[in-house]
PyMOL Python script that loads the backbone (N, CA, C, O; Angstrom):
from pymol import cmd

cmd.read_pdbstr("""\
ATOM      1  N   UNK A   1       0.840  -1.167   0.000  1.00  0.00           N
ATOM      2  CA  UNK A   1       0.000   0.000   0.000  1.00  0.00           C
ATOM      3  C   UNK A   1       0.894   1.242   0.000  1.00  0.00           C
ATOM      4  O   UNK A   1       1.869   1.316   0.748  1.00  0.00           O
ATOM      5  N   UNK A   2       0.555   2.196  -0.833  1.00  0.00           N
ATOM      6  CA  UNK A   2       1.340   3.429  -0.888  1.00  0.00           C
ATOM      7  C   UNK A   2       0.993   4.326   0.305  1.00  0.00           C
ATOM      8  O   UNK A   2      -0.020   4.128   0.975  1.00  0.00           O
ATOM      9  N   UNK A   3       1.852   5.309   0.550  1.00  0.00           N
ATOM     10  CA  UNK A   3       1.583   6.256   1.631  1.00  0.00           C
ATOM     11  C   UNK A   3       0.284   7.011   1.384  1.00  0.00           C
ATOM     12  O   UNK A   3      -0.481   7.273   2.312  1.00  0.00           O
ATOM     13  N   UNK A   4       0.047   7.354   0.135  1.00  0.00           N
ATOM     14  CA  UNK A   4      -1.182   8.085  -0.207  1.00  0.00           C
ATOM     15  C   UNK A   4      -2.408   7.223   0.078  1.00  0.00           C
ATOM     16  O   UNK A   4      -3.400   7.713   0.619  1.00  0.00           O
ATOM     17  N   UNK A   5      -2.346   5.955  -0.279  1.00  0.00           N
ATOM     18  CA  UNK A   5      -3.456   5.042   0.001  1.00  0.00           C
ATOM     19  C   UNK A   5      -3.657   4.883   1.505  1.00  0.00           C
ATOM     20  O   UNK A   5      -4.788   4.854   1.990  1.00  0.00           O
ATOM     21  N   UNK A   6      -2.555   4.781   2.233  1.00  0.00           N
ATOM     22  CA  UNK A   6      -2.637   4.636   3.690  1.00  0.00           C
ATOM     23  C   UNK A   6      -3.301   5.856   4.310  1.00  0.00           C
ATOM     24  O   UNK A   6      -4.137   5.718   5.203  1.00  0.00           O
ATOM     25  N   UNK A   7      -2.941   7.042   3.849  1.00  0.00           N
ATOM     26  CA  UNK A   7      -3.538   8.264   4.368  1.00  0.00           C
ATOM     27  C   UNK A   7      -5.042   8.287   4.081  1.00  0.00           C
ATOM     28  O   UNK A   7      -5.830   8.644   4.958  1.00  0.00           O
ATOM     29  N   UNK A   8      -5.439   7.918   2.886  1.00  0.00           N
ATOM     30  CA  UNK A   8      -6.868   7.874   2.553  1.00  0.00           C
ATOM     31  C   UNK A   8      -7.599   6.867   3.439  1.00  0.00           C
ATOM     32  O   UNK A   8      -8.729   7.112   3.860  1.00  0.00           O
ATOM     33  N   UNK A   9      -6.959   5.744   3.719  1.00  0.00           N
ATOM     34  CA  UNK A   9      -7.545   4.730   4.593  1.00  0.00           C
ATOM     35  C   UNK A   9      -7.748   5.292   6.003  1.00  0.00           C
ATOM     36  O   UNK A   9      -8.796   5.083   6.614  1.00  0.00           O
ATOM     37  N   UNK A  10      -6.754   5.997   6.508  1.00  0.00           N
ATOM     38  CA  UNK A  10      -6.865   6.601   7.842  1.00  0.00           C
ATOM     39  C   UNK A  10      -8.001   7.623   7.863  1.00  0.00           C
ATOM     40  O   UNK A  10      -8.793   7.654   8.805  1.00  0.00           O
ATOM     41  N   UNK A  11      -8.081   8.453   6.830  1.00  0.00           N
ATOM     42  CA  UNK A  11      -9.150   9.451   6.762  1.00  0.00           C
ATOM     43  C   UNK A  11     -10.523   8.797   6.845  1.00  0.00           C
ATOM     44  O   UNK A  11     -11.440   9.345   7.457  1.00  0.00           O
ATOM     45  N   UNK A  12     -10.664   7.638   6.236  1.00  0.00           N
ATOM     46  CA  UNK A  12     -11.966   6.972   6.239  1.00  0.00           C
ATOM     47  C   UNK A  12     -12.283   6.303   7.575  1.00  0.00           C
ATOM     48  O   UNK A  12     -13.448   6.029   7.865  1.00  0.00           O
ATOM     49  N   UNK A  13     -11.264   6.036   8.390  1.00  0.00           N
ATOM     50  CA  UNK A  13     -11.468   5.344   9.669  1.00  0.00           C
ATOM     51  C   UNK A  13     -11.557   6.258  10.872  1.00  0.00           C
ATOM     52  O   UNK A  13     -12.084   5.857  11.910  1.00  0.00           O
ATOM     53  N   UNK A  14     -11.059   7.469  10.762  1.00  0.00           N
ATOM     54  CA  UNK A  14     -11.016   8.352  11.926  1.00  0.00           C
ATOM     55  C   UNK A  14     -12.433   8.761  12.337  1.00  0.00           C
ATOM     56  O   UNK A  14     -13.289   8.999  11.485  1.00  0.00           O
ATOM     57  N   UNK A  15     -12.670   8.840  13.642  1.00  0.00           N
ATOM     58  CA  UNK A  15     -13.955   9.299  14.168  1.00  0.00           C
ATOM     59  C   UNK A  15     -13.856  10.786  14.427  1.00  0.00           C
ATOM     60  O   UNK A  15     -12.880  11.266  15.002  1.00  0.00           O
ATOM     61  N   UNK A  16     -14.873  11.510  13.997  1.00  0.00           N
ATOM     62  CA  UNK A  16     -14.894  12.965  14.148  1.00  0.00           C
ATOM     63  C   UNK A  16     -16.159  13.328  14.925  1.00  0.00           C
ATOM     64  O   UNK A  16     -17.273  13.081  14.464  1.00  0.00           O
ATOM     65  N   UNK A  17     -15.975  13.912  16.097  1.00  0.00           N
ATOM     66  CA  UNK A  17     -17.101  14.306  16.945  1.00  0.00           C
ATOM     67  C   UNK A  17     -16.974  15.774  17.316  1.00  0.00           C
ATOM     68  O   UNK A  17     -15.875  16.280  17.542  1.00  0.00           O
ATOM     69  N   UNK A  18     -18.128  16.458  17.376  1.00  0.00           N
ATOM     70  CA  UNK A  18     -18.115  17.835  17.857  1.00  0.00           C
ATOM     71  C   UNK A  18     -17.755  17.830  19.321  1.00  0.00           C
ATOM     72  O   UNK A  18     -18.151  16.932  20.064  1.00  0.00           O
ATOM     73  N   UNK A  19     -17.013  18.821  19.733  1.00  0.00           N
ATOM     74  CA  UNK A  19     -16.642  18.883  21.135  1.00  0.00           C
ATOM     75  C   UNK A  19     -16.098  20.244  21.510  1.00  0.00           C
ATOM     76  O   UNK A  19     -15.912  21.124  20.670  1.00  0.00           O
ATOM     77  N   UNK A  20     -15.852  20.385  22.785  1.00  0.00           N
ATOM     78  CA  UNK A  20     -15.250  21.597  23.330  1.00  0.00           C
ATOM     79  C   UNK A  20     -13.943  21.191  23.978  1.00  0.00           C
ATOM     80  O   UNK A  20     -13.880  20.192  24.693  1.00  0.00           O
ATOM     81  N   UNK A  21     -12.917  21.954  23.730  1.00  0.00           N
ATOM     82  CA  UNK A  21     -11.636  21.618  24.328  1.00  0.00           C
ATOM     83  C   UNK A  21     -10.990  22.865  24.913  1.00  0.00           C
ATOM     84  O   UNK A  21     -11.265  23.993  24.504  1.00  0.00           O
ATOM     85  N   UNK A  22     -10.133  22.622  25.873  1.00  0.00           N
ATOM     86  CA  UNK A  22      -9.479  23.719  26.588  1.00  0.00           C
ATOM     87  C   UNK A  22      -8.311  24.255  25.782  1.00  0.00           C
ATOM     88  O   UNK A  22      -7.585  23.508  25.126  1.00  0.00           O
ATOM     89  N   UNK A  23      -8.151  25.556  25.847  1.00  0.00           N
ATOM     90  CA  UNK A  23      -7.015  26.218  25.230  1.00  0.00           C
ATOM     91  C   UNK A  23      -5.972  26.450  26.318  1.00  0.00           C
ATOM     92  O   UNK A  23      -6.272  26.308  27.503  1.00  0.00           O
ATOM     93  N   UNK A  24      -4.770  26.799  25.932  1.00  0.00           N
ATOM     94  CA  UNK A  24      -3.692  27.012  26.891  1.00  0.00           C
ATOM     95  C   UNK A  24      -3.924  28.174  27.842  1.00  0.00           C
ATOM     96  O   UNK A  24      -3.336  28.211  28.923  1.00  0.00           O
ATOM     97  N   UNK A  25      -4.766  29.120  27.461  1.00  0.00           N
ATOM     98  CA  UNK A  25      -4.994  30.302  28.301  1.00  0.00           C
ATOM     99  C   UNK A  25      -6.274  30.175  29.135  1.00  0.00           C
ATOM    100  O   UNK A  25      -6.880  31.184  29.496  1.00  0.00           O
ATOM    101  N   UNK A  26      -6.675  28.971  29.432  1.00  0.00           N
ATOM    102  CA  UNK A  26      -7.847  28.659  30.253  1.00  0.00           C
ATOM    103  C   UNK A  26      -9.172  28.984  29.585  1.00  0.00           C
ATOM    104  O   UNK A  26     -10.211  28.965  30.246  1.00  0.00           O
ATOM    105  N   UNK A  27      -9.163  29.278  28.302  1.00  0.00           N
ATOM    106  CA  UNK A  27     -10.411  29.481  27.589  1.00  0.00           C
ATOM    107  C   UNK A  27     -10.801  28.166  26.916  1.00  0.00           C
ATOM    108  O   UNK A  27     -10.035  27.203  26.909  1.00  0.00           O
ATOM    109  N   UNK A  28     -12.000  28.149  26.357  1.00  0.00           N
ATOM    110  CA  UNK A  28     -12.478  26.953  25.667  1.00  0.00           C
ATOM    111  C   UNK A  28     -12.772  27.287  24.219  1.00  0.00           C
ATOM    112  O   UNK A  28     -12.976  28.442  23.847  1.00  0.00           O
ATOM    113  N   UNK A  29     -12.787  26.253  23.430  1.00  0.00           N
ATOM    114  CA  UNK A  29     -13.054  26.450  22.011  1.00  0.00           C
ATOM    115  C   UNK A  29     -13.917  25.304  21.498  1.00  0.00           C
ATOM    116  O   UNK A  29     -13.702  24.143  21.844  1.00  0.00           O
ATOM    117  N   UNK A  30     -14.884  25.647  20.678  1.00  0.00           N
ATOM    118  CA  UNK A  30     -15.707  24.645  20.016  1.00  0.00           C
ATOM    119  C   UNK A  30     -14.939  24.134  18.802  1.00  0.00           C
ATOM    120  O   UNK A  30     -14.237  24.895  18.137  1.00  0.00           O
ATOM    121  N   UNK A  31     -15.074  22.886  18.529  1.00  0.00           N
ATOM    122  CA  UNK A  31     -14.387  22.323  17.374  1.00  0.00           C
ATOM    123  C   UNK A  31     -14.690  20.851  17.241  1.00  0.00           C
ATOM    124  O   UNK A  31     -15.771  20.394  17.611  1.00  0.00           O
ATOM    125  N   UNK A  32     -13.755  20.123  16.722  1.00  0.00           N
ATOM    126  CA  UNK A  32     -13.914  18.687  16.548  1.00  0.00           C
ATOM    127  C   UNK A  32     -12.847  17.940  17.315  1.00  0.00           C
ATOM    128  O   UNK A  32     -11.722  18.415  17.474  1.00  0.00           O
ATOM    129  N   UNK A  33     -13.211  16.787  17.778  1.00  0.00           N
ATOM    130  CA  UNK A  33     -12.285  15.875  18.442  1.00  0.00           C
ATOM    131  C   UNK A  33     -12.152  14.663  17.532  1.00  0.00           C
ATOM    132  O   UNK A  33     -13.149  14.050  17.149  1.00  0.00           O
ATOM    133  N   UNK A  34     -10.926  14.324  17.192  1.00  0.00           N
ATOM    134  CA  UNK A  34     -10.666  13.215  16.281  1.00  0.00           C
ATOM    135  C   UNK A  34     -10.125  12.029  17.076  1.00  0.00           C
ATOM    136  O   UNK A  34      -9.247  12.189  17.923  1.00  0.00           O
ATOM    137  N   UNK A  35     -10.650  10.856  16.799  1.00  0.00           N
ATOM    138  CA  UNK A  35     -10.205   9.642  17.464  1.00  0.00           C
ATOM    139  C   UNK A  35      -9.688   8.681  16.407  1.00  0.00           C
ATOM    140  O   UNK A  35     -10.366   8.413  15.415  1.00  0.00           O
ATOM    141  N   UNK A  36      -8.476   8.160  16.623  1.00  0.00           N
ATOM    142  CA  UNK A  36      -7.909   7.194  15.701  1.00  0.00           C
ATOM    143  C   UNK A  36      -7.102   6.168  16.480  1.00  0.00           C
ATOM    144  O   UNK A  36      -6.801   6.362  17.658  1.00  0.00           O
ATOM    145  N   UNK A  37      -6.763   5.105  15.828  1.00  0.00           N
ATOM    146  CA  UNK A  37      -6.045   4.015  16.496  1.00  0.00           C
ATOM    147  C   UNK A  37      -4.600   4.404  16.800  1.00  0.00           C
ATOM    148  O   UNK A  37      -4.043   5.321  16.197  1.00  0.00           O
ATOM    149  N   UNK A  38      -4.006   3.676  17.758  1.00  0.00           N
ATOM    150  CA  UNK A  38      -2.595   3.879  18.079  1.00  0.00           C
ATOM    151  C   UNK A  38      -1.729   3.690  16.839  1.00  0.00           C
ATOM    152  O   UNK A  38      -0.800   4.457  16.586  1.00  0.00           O
ATOM    153  N   UNK A  39      -2.053   2.659  16.080  1.00  0.00           N
ATOM    154  CA  UNK A  39      -1.303   2.310  14.881  1.00  0.00           C
ATOM    155  C   UNK A  39      -1.319   3.467  13.883  1.00  0.00           C
ATOM    156  O   UNK A  39      -0.277   3.837  13.343  1.00  0.00           O
ATOM    157  N   UNK A  40      -2.501   4.038  13.638  1.00  0.00           N
ATOM    158  CA  UNK A  40      -2.616   5.148  12.698  1.00  0.00           C
ATOM    159  C   UNK A  40      -1.937   6.400  13.240  1.00  0.00           C
ATOM    160  O   UNK A  40      -1.278   7.120  12.490  1.00  0.00           O
ATOM    161  N   UNK A  41      -2.090   6.664  14.527  1.00  0.00           N
ATOM    162  CA  UNK A  41      -1.461   7.821  15.153  1.00  0.00           C
ATOM    163  C   UNK A  41       0.058   7.753  15.010  1.00  0.00           C
ATOM    164  O   UNK A  41       0.697   8.731  14.623  1.00  0.00           O
ATOM    165  N   UNK A  42       0.624   6.603  15.321  1.00  0.00           N
ATOM    166  CA  UNK A  42       2.077   6.427  15.225  1.00  0.00           C
ATOM    167  C   UNK A  42       2.556   6.604  13.789  1.00  0.00           C
ATOM    168  O   UNK A  42       3.608   7.201  13.557  1.00  0.00           O
ATOM    169  N   UNK A  43       1.797   6.092  12.825  1.00  0.00           N
ATOM    170  CA  UNK A  43       2.167   6.229  11.418  1.00  0.00           C
ATOM    171  C   UNK A  43       2.164   7.703  11.016  1.00  0.00           C
ATOM    172  O   UNK A  43       3.076   8.155  10.325  1.00  0.00           O
ATOM    173  N   UNK A  44       1.143   8.459  11.444  1.00  0.00           N
ATOM    174  CA  UNK A  44       1.076   9.878  11.114  1.00  0.00           C
ATOM    175  C   UNK A  44       2.244  10.655  11.725  1.00  0.00           C
ATOM    176  O   UNK A  44       2.790  11.554  11.086  1.00  0.00           O
ATOM    177  N   UNK A  45       2.629  10.314  12.957  1.00  0.00           N
ATOM    178  CA  UNK A  45       3.772  10.959  13.594  1.00  0.00           C
ATOM    179  C   UNK A  45       5.051  10.642  12.807  1.00  0.00           C
ATOM    180  O   UNK A  45       5.876  11.528  12.584  1.00  0.00           O
ATOM    181  N   UNK A  46       5.214   9.391  12.391  1.00  0.00           N
ATOM    182  CA  UNK A  46       6.387   9.006  11.593  1.00  0.00           C
ATOM    183  C   UNK A  46       6.444   9.799  10.297  1.00  0.00           C
ATOM    184  O   UNK A  46       7.520  10.218   9.871  1.00  0.00           O
ATOM    185  N   UNK A  47       5.280  10.009   9.662  1.00  0.00           N
ATOM    186  CA  UNK A  47       5.247  10.767   8.415  1.00  0.00           C
ATOM    187  C   UNK A  47       5.658  12.214   8.651  1.00  0.00           C
ATOM    188  O   UNK A  47       6.401  12.791   7.857  1.00  0.00           O
ATOM    189  N   UNK A  48       5.173  12.799   9.748  1.00  0.00           N
ATOM    190  CA  UNK A  48       5.545  14.180  10.076  1.00  0.00           C
ATOM    191  C   UNK A  48       7.047  14.285  10.321  1.00  0.00           C
ATOM    192  O   UNK A  48       7.676  15.258   9.907  1.00  0.00           O
ATOM    193  N   UNK A  49       7.622  13.290  10.990  1.00  0.00           N
ATOM    194  CA  UNK A  49       9.070  13.294  11.235  1.00  0.00           C
ATOM    195  C   UNK A  49       9.842  13.159   9.929  1.00  0.00           C
ATOM    196  O   UNK A  49      10.878  13.800   9.755  1.00  0.00           O
ATOM    197  N   UNK A  50       9.345  12.329   9.004  1.00  0.00           N
ATOM    198  CA  UNK A  50       9.988  12.195   7.692  1.00  0.00           C
ATOM    199  C   UNK A  50       9.968  13.511   6.942  1.00  0.00           C
ATOM    200  O   UNK A  50      10.953  13.889   6.308  1.00  0.00           O
ATOM    201  N   UNK A  51       8.839  14.213   7.014  1.00  0.00           N
ATOM    202  CA  UNK A  51       8.726  15.509   6.338  1.00  0.00           C
ATOM    203  C   UNK A  51       9.761  16.481   6.890  1.00  0.00           C
ATOM    204  O   UNK A  51      10.416  17.197   6.132  1.00  0.00           O
ATOM    205  N   UNK A  52       9.908  16.504   8.219  1.00  0.00           N
ATOM    206  CA  UNK A  52      10.904  17.385   8.826  1.00  0.00           C
ATOM    207  C   UNK A  52      12.307  17.061   8.322  1.00  0.00           C
ATOM    208  O   UNK A  52      13.080  17.968   8.012  1.00  0.00           O
ATOM    209  N   UNK A  53      12.638  15.777   8.239  1.00  0.00           N
ATOM    210  CA  UNK A  53      13.957  15.366   7.752  1.00  0.00           C
ATOM    211  C   UNK A  53      14.148  15.787   6.298  1.00  0.00           C
ATOM    212  O   UNK A  53      15.211  16.285   5.929  1.00  0.00           O
ATOM    213  N   UNK A  54      13.120  15.587   5.473  1.00  0.00           N
ATOM    214  CA  UNK A  54      13.224  15.960   4.064  1.00  0.00           C
ATOM    215  C   UNK A  54      13.352  17.472   3.904  1.00  0.00           C
ATOM    216  O   UNK A  54      14.129  17.950   3.077  1.00  0.00           O
ATOM    217  N   UNK A  55      12.591  18.222   4.696  1.00  0.00           N
ATOM    218  CA  UNK A  55      12.706  19.684   4.636  1.00  0.00           C
ATOM    219  C   UNK A  55      14.115  20.133   4.996  1.00  0.00           C
ATOM    220  O   UNK A  55      14.667  21.032   4.361  1.00  0.00           O
ATOM    221  N   UNK A  56      14.693  19.510   6.009  1.00  0.00           N
ATOM    222  CA  UNK A  56      16.064  19.859   6.409  1.00  0.00           C
ATOM    223  C   UNK A  56      17.043  19.541   5.273  1.00  0.00           C
ATOM    224  O   UNK A  56      17.963  20.312   5.001  1.00  0.00           O
ATOM    225  N   UNK A  57      16.831  18.397   4.616  1.00  0.00           N
ATOM    226  CA  UNK A  57      17.684  18.035   3.487  1.00  0.00           C
ATOM    227  C   UNK A  57      17.585  19.033   2.351  1.00  0.00           C
ATOM    228  O   UNK A  57      18.588  19.374   1.723  1.00  0.00           O
ATOM    229  N   UNK A  58      16.376  19.499   2.089  1.00  0.00           N
ATOM    230  CA  UNK A  58      16.181  20.492   1.027  1.00  0.00           C
ATOM    231  C   UNK A  58      16.875  21.800   1.403  1.00  0.00           C
ATOM    232  O   UNK A  58      17.536  22.413   0.564  1.00  0.00           O
ATOM    233  N   UNK A  59      16.732  22.230   2.652  1.00  0.00           N
ATOM    234  CA  UNK A  59      17.386  23.472   3.094  1.00  0.00           C
ATOM    235  C   UNK A  59      18.904  23.371   2.954  1.00  0.00           C
ATOM    236  O   UNK A  59      19.556  24.310   2.497  1.00  0.00           O
ATOM    237  N   UNK A  60      19.459  22.228   3.349  1.00  0.00           N
ATOM    238  CA  UNK A  60      20.907  22.036   3.231  1.00  0.00           C
ATOM    239  C   UNK A  60      21.335  22.046   1.772  1.00  0.00           C
ATOM    240  O   UNK A  60      22.356  22.636   1.420  1.00  0.00           O
ATOM    241  N   UNK A  61      20.544  21.385   0.918  1.00  0.00           N
ATOM    242  CA  UNK A  61      20.891  21.335  -0.502  1.00  0.00           C
ATOM    243  C   UNK A  61      20.858  22.728  -1.118  1.00  0.00           C
ATOM    244  O   UNK A  61      21.744  23.086  -1.893  1.00  0.00           O
ATOM    245  N   UNK A  62      19.851  23.508  -0.781  1.00  0.00           N
ATOM    246  CA  UNK A  62      19.758  24.870  -1.308  1.00  0.00           C
ATOM    247  C   UNK A  62      20.946  25.700  -0.844  1.00  0.00           C
ATOM    248  O   UNK A  62      21.531  26.453  -1.622  1.00  0.00           O
ATOM    249  N   UNK A  63      21.296  25.557   0.425  1.00  0.00           N
ATOM    250  CA  UNK A  63      22.452  26.283   0.953  1.00  0.00           C
ATOM    251  C   UNK A  63      23.730  25.876   0.225  1.00  0.00           C
ATOM    252  O   UNK A  63      24.548  26.724  -0.132  1.00  0.00           O
ATOM    253  N   UNK A  64      23.894  24.566   0.007  1.00  0.00           N
ATOM    254  CA  UNK A  64      25.072  24.074  -0.705  1.00  0.00           C
ATOM    255  C   UNK A  64      25.096  24.584  -2.139  1.00  0.00           C
ATOM    256  O   UNK A  64      26.146  24.983  -2.642  1.00  0.00           O
ATOM    257  N   UNK A  65      23.963  24.572  -2.784  1.00  0.00           N
ATOM    258  CA  UNK A  65      23.874  24.955  -4.195  1.00  0.00           C
ATOM    259  C   UNK A  65      24.257  26.416  -4.396  1.00  0.00           C
ATOM    260  O   UNK A  65      24.840  26.777  -5.419  1.00  0.00           O
ATOM    261  N   UNK A  66      23.934  27.242  -3.433  1.00  0.00           N
ATOM    262  CA  UNK A  66      24.257  28.663  -3.555  1.00  0.00           C
ATOM    263  C   UNK A  66      25.763  28.902  -3.584  1.00  0.00           C
ATOM    264  O   UNK A  66      26.214  29.962  -4.020  1.00  0.00           O
ATOM    265  N   UNK A  67      26.536  27.936  -3.128  1.00  0.00           N
ATOM    266  CA  UNK A  67      27.974  28.130  -3.013  1.00  0.00           C
ATOM    267  C   UNK A  67      28.808  27.233  -3.931  1.00  0.00           C
ATOM    268  O   UNK A  67      30.024  27.144  -3.762  1.00  0.00           O
ATOM    269  N   UNK A  68      28.177  26.576  -4.890  1.00  0.00           N
ATOM    270  CA  UNK A  68      28.926  25.659  -5.762  1.00  0.00           C
ATOM    271  C   UNK A  68      28.617  25.935  -7.227  1.00  0.00           C
ATOM    272  O   UNK A  68      27.749  26.743  -7.559  1.00  0.00           O
ATOM    273  N   UNK A  69      29.341  25.250  -8.085  1.00  0.00           N
ATOM    274  CA  UNK A  69      29.164  25.433  -9.522  1.00  0.00           C
ATOM    275  C   UNK A  69      27.832  24.826  -9.982  1.00  0.00           C
ATOM    276  O   UNK A  69      27.272  23.980  -9.285  1.00  0.00           O
ATOM    277  N   UNK A  70      27.324  25.244 -11.139  1.00  0.00           N
ATOM    278  CA  UNK A  70      26.076  24.696 -11.656  1.00  0.00           C
ATOM    279  C   UNK A  70      26.120  23.167 -11.827  1.00  0.00           C
ATOM    280  O   UNK A  70      25.132  22.480 -11.566  1.00  0.00           O
ATOM    281  N   UNK A  71      27.269  22.650 -12.264  1.00  0.00           N
ATOM    282  CA  UNK A  71      27.391  21.191 -12.441  1.00  0.00           C
ATOM    283  C   UNK A  71      27.247  20.468 -11.100  1.00  0.00           C
ATOM    284  O   UNK A  71      26.522  19.479 -10.994  1.00  0.00           O
ATOM    285  N   UNK A  72      27.934  20.965 -10.094  1.00  0.00           N
ATOM    286  CA  UNK A  72      27.841  20.358  -8.763  1.00  0.00           C
ATOM    287  C   UNK A  72      26.436  20.534  -8.188  1.00  0.00           C
ATOM    288  O   UNK A  72      25.937  19.650  -7.491  1.00  0.00           O
ATOM    289  N   UNK A  73      25.793  21.673  -8.476  1.00  0.00           N
ATOM    290  CA  UNK A  73      24.431  21.919  -7.993  1.00  0.00           C
ATOM    291  C   UNK A  73      23.467  20.892  -8.584  1.00  0.00           C
ATOM    292  O   UNK A  73      22.614  20.353  -7.880  1.00  0.00           O
ATOM    293  N   UNK A  74      23.610  20.630  -9.872  1.00  0.00           N
ATOM    294  CA  UNK A  74      22.745  19.644 -10.525  1.00  0.00           C
ATOM    295  C   UNK A  74      22.940  18.273  -9.884  1.00  0.00           C
ATOM    296  O   UNK A  74      21.960  17.575  -9.622  1.00  0.00           O
ATOM    297  N   UNK A  75      24.174  17.879  -9.630  1.00  0.00           N
ATOM    298  CA  UNK A  75      24.449  16.590  -9.008  1.00  0.00           C
ATOM    299  C   UNK A  75      23.845  16.519  -7.603  1.00  0.00           C
ATOM    300  O   UNK A  75      23.265  15.503  -7.221  1.00  0.00           O
ATOM    301  N   UNK A  76      23.986  17.609  -6.836  1.00  0.00           N
ATOM    302  CA  UNK A  76      23.425  17.652  -5.481  1.00  0.00           C
ATOM    303  C   UNK A  76      21.910  17.487  -5.517  1.00  0.00           C
ATOM    304  O   UNK A  76      21.340  16.740  -4.722  1.00  0.00           O
ATOM    305  N   UNK A  77      21.261  18.192  -6.448  1.00  0.00           N
ATOM    306  CA  UNK A  77      19.806  18.068  -6.581  1.00  0.00           C
ATOM    307  C   UNK A  77      19.396  16.658  -6.991  1.00  0.00           C
ATOM    308  O   UNK A  77      18.430  16.114  -6.457  1.00  0.00           O
ATOM    309  N   UNK A  78      20.112  16.070  -7.921  1.00  0.00           N
ATOM    310  CA  UNK A  78      19.782  14.707  -8.365  1.00  0.00           C
ATOM    311  C   UNK A  78      19.932  13.716  -7.213  1.00  0.00           C
ATOM    312  O   UNK A  78      19.105  12.818  -7.056  1.00  0.00           O
ATOM    313  N   UNK A  79      20.978  13.872  -6.411  1.00  0.00           N
ATOM    314  CA  UNK A  79      21.180  12.996  -5.254  1.00  0.00           C
ATOM    315  C   UNK A  79      20.044  13.165  -4.248  1.00  0.00           C
ATOM    316  O   UNK A  79      19.551  12.184  -3.693  1.00  0.00           O
ATOM    317  N   UNK A  80      19.632  14.406  -4.015  1.00  0.00           N
ATOM    318  CA  UNK A  80      18.546  14.672  -3.078  1.00  0.00           C
ATOM    319  C   UNK A  80      17.257  14.025  -3.564  1.00  0.00           C
ATOM    320  O   UNK A  80      16.536  13.409  -2.779  1.00  0.00           O
ATOM    321  N   UNK A  81      16.965  14.160  -4.848  1.00  0.00           N
ATOM    322  CA  UNK A  81      15.745  13.574  -5.412  1.00  0.00           C
ATOM    323  C   UNK A  81      15.779  12.057  -5.290  1.00  0.00           C
ATOM    324  O   UNK A  81      14.773  11.445  -4.931  1.00  0.00           O
ATOM    325  N   UNK A  82      16.916  11.444  -5.581  1.00  0.00           N
ATOM    326  CA  UNK A  82      17.027   9.990  -5.442  1.00  0.00           C
ATOM    327  C   UNK A  82      16.781   9.552  -4.000  1.00  0.00           C
ATOM    328  O   UNK A  82      16.084   8.567  -3.757  1.00  0.00           O
ATOM    329  N   UNK A  83      17.350  10.283  -3.050  1.00  0.00           N
ATOM    330  CA  UNK A  83      17.139   9.952  -1.632  1.00  0.00           C
ATOM    331  C   UNK A  83      15.676  10.119  -1.228  1.00  0.00           C
ATOM    332  O   UNK A  83      15.146   9.311  -0.466  1.00  0.00           O
ATOM    333  N   UNK A  84      15.031  11.151  -1.730  1.00  0.00           N
ATOM    334  CA  UNK A  84      13.619  11.379  -1.411  1.00  0.00           C
ATOM    335  C   UNK A  84      12.750  10.276  -2.002  1.00  0.00           C
ATOM    336  O   UNK A  84      11.826   9.796  -1.346  1.00  0.00           O
ATOM    337  N   UNK A  85      13.040   9.873  -3.229  1.00  0.00           N
ATOM    338  CA  UNK A  85      12.256   8.810  -3.867  1.00  0.00           C
ATOM    339  C   UNK A  85      12.397   7.501  -3.111  1.00  0.00           C
ATOM    340  O   UNK A  85      11.443   6.727  -3.024  1.00  0.00           O
ATOM    341  N   UNK A  86      13.568   7.248  -2.569  1.00  0.00           N
ATOM    342  CA  UNK A  86      13.784   6.020  -1.815  1.00  0.00           C
ATOM    343  C   UNK A  86      12.992   5.984  -0.517  1.00  0.00           C
ATOM    344  O   UNK A  86      12.712   4.907   0.010  1.00  0.00           O
ATOM    345  N   UNK A  87      12.624   7.164   0.006  1.00  0.00           N
ATOM    346  CA  UNK A  87      11.889   7.228   1.255  1.00  0.00           C
ATOM    347  C   UNK A  87      10.385   7.322   1.046  1.00  0.00           C
ATOM    348  O   UNK A  87       9.619   7.164   1.997  1.00  0.00           O
ATOM    349  N   UNK A  88       9.956   7.572  -0.167  1.00  0.00           N
ATOM    350  CA  UNK A  88       8.520   7.735  -0.431  1.00  0.00           C
ATOM    351  C   UNK A  88       7.891   6.388  -0.694  1.00  0.00           C
ATOM    352  O   UNK A  88       6.687   6.305  -0.938  1.00  0.00           O
TER     353      UNK A  88
END
""", "prot")
cmd.dss("prot")
cmd.show_as("cartoon", "prot")
cmd.util.cbc("prot")
cmd.orient("prot")
C-alpha cells in the first residue's frame, strides 16, 4: 500500500465528533475531536518526522547549491531527489 493510500484509509477510519476543548490560556473552544487508532497515530507521527527530515535536506541542498558550480548543484539536486524517492 502506498503512503497516499494509507492516508486515505486513515481518513476513512477516523472518528470525528463535535466537542469543546481547553485552550492554553484557560479558555475553551468549540471544534472537533478526532479519534484514531494507536497504529494510525504512530504512522502519522512518523510521516511528520519524515517531512521534517526531508525539509532539512532540502534546506541544506539549497544552501550548498548557492555556493557551488552549476554542475555540482545539478548533481546535489539529483542525489537529493534519489534519496527522497527512496523514502517515499
